[in-house]
Residue, then its C-alpha position, 0 to 999 in steps of 0.5 A: m500500500p503507498q505510504g500516502r494512503r496509509a497515512v490517510l487511513r491512520l488519520a481517519a481511524a484516529l479521528g473516528a476513535t476521538a469522536t466515539v470517546g466524545y459521544l460516549a462521554a457526552d452520553r454519560f454525563g449529559e442530560p438524561e434522555r426524556p420520553p416524547g412529550a415530557a417537559p424539558a428539565p429546568k435550566g440553571p444559572p449559566g455554567a451550572g450545567p444541564g438540568a442544574e437548579p439554582a442553589a438557594g436556601p439551606q440546600a445550597a451547600g449540598a447543591g453541587r454534590l453528585r449522588p453515587s450511581a446506583y448502578r455502579l454500586q449494585p454489583m459491590t452490594a449485591y455480592a458482598p458477604p452478609a454482615f456477621r450477626r451473633a446467633v440468637p440463643p434459644v428461649r429457655q424455660r429455667p435459668f442456668l443455675g451453675m456451670s457444668g463440665v468445668g472441673r474445680s471452678m467456681v463463679l463469683s457474681f455480684d448484683d445491683g451496681p456499680d456503686p462507686r462506694y463498694t465496686p472499686a474495692i471489690l475490683e481491687t480485691l479481684r485484681r490482687y488475686e488475678c480472678r475474673a467475676m461477673f457483674f450484673v449491673c442495673g442500668e440506672m446505676a450503669v449510666e451514672n457510672p460508666d468508668l466503672l463499667r469500663e474498669m470491669a471490662a478492662d480487667g476481663h470481667v463479664v458485665g451482665n444485665h440486671s434490669w434498669s430499676h430492679p423491679l419485680i419482673p413477673k408484675l410488669r407487662p411485656s413492653r415494660i420488661r423490654d424497656e428494663l432489659g433493652s435500656t440496660s443493654e443499650v447503656v452497656e453496649r454504648t459504653l463498652g462497644a458490645a451488648p451483654l450476653w447474660y442476664r439475671a432477673p431481680y430477686g431471682a423472679w423470672n417468667r416466660h416473657s423474660f426468657e423470650i425477651g432476653a433471648e431476642l436481646g441475645m442473652e442467656p439467663l444465669a441464676w446461682t447456687v450459693d446465695t450469701l444473703d449478704w443484702k441482709e447484712p448478716g456479718t462478714g463471718t457469716i457471709v465468709r462461712r456460706v461461701l466456703d460451705g457452699a463451694a463446689p465445682g460449677a458453683v455460682v456465688l451470688s453477692h451484691d456490690a450495691g443496693g445498700d451497706r455492702s462493706q460486709s461483702v467487700a470485707a468477706l470477699r477479702r477473706y474467702l477468696p484466698e481460701l477458695l484459691d488455696a482449696g484448689y478452686h479456679i475462679t472463672v466466668p462462663r464462656r459463650 
């Protein structure tokens, strides 16, 4: 082929490619096609581009922002893996009373807090012996003492749900039970970044609605096997004796760090905890 003809063909191909790119760009960013008979899109001020409306009032700040293309995002969202969600536990008919298959282990639990008068001393004793425990908190106490919640979590303790205001659950309507448990879980999650996985009914008074609502909120019910009755303030020695007499593999001990004068509970922990450890018990928390 003569050299002149080849040059002409190259020039024609280049012009054709340029025209195609320009057409596609105009079609992609230009005014959308209107059906026959439709009114033309409103024109904006000079330089605003096709179809732009004049910016005025509160919308003016965002008038120049482009909305993402739904078509362009669809393949990304359509094939993305589903978000991880923790499985909802089954609805129980009775709470767990203790742990099974854990060898010579026990659980220490404290209800009604956190209370800045007594909870810090309990945390300090547990920290000294490098033990973890469970704290079933009331929402009205937790919302006032978020730093104590963070301290519990930082030390590896389990923070559970003990309702918002410590009511007698069976006397409440289901909607009120949901408020009591849901509001407390919300405070814990907002403070610690994760909602509680365990709950305990005030006074140990459960009913069908509490089991159902607790499961919906992702929580398992936990009761106890050893009640120190420390809320009656029976004396430090009596509390110590009750814990040591009830010590057994898988036992769950109930004490309190709020709801009254808990100085006896604090003093008793300092006495019975080292004795449990010397007896070969491992103080731990349940895992889910």
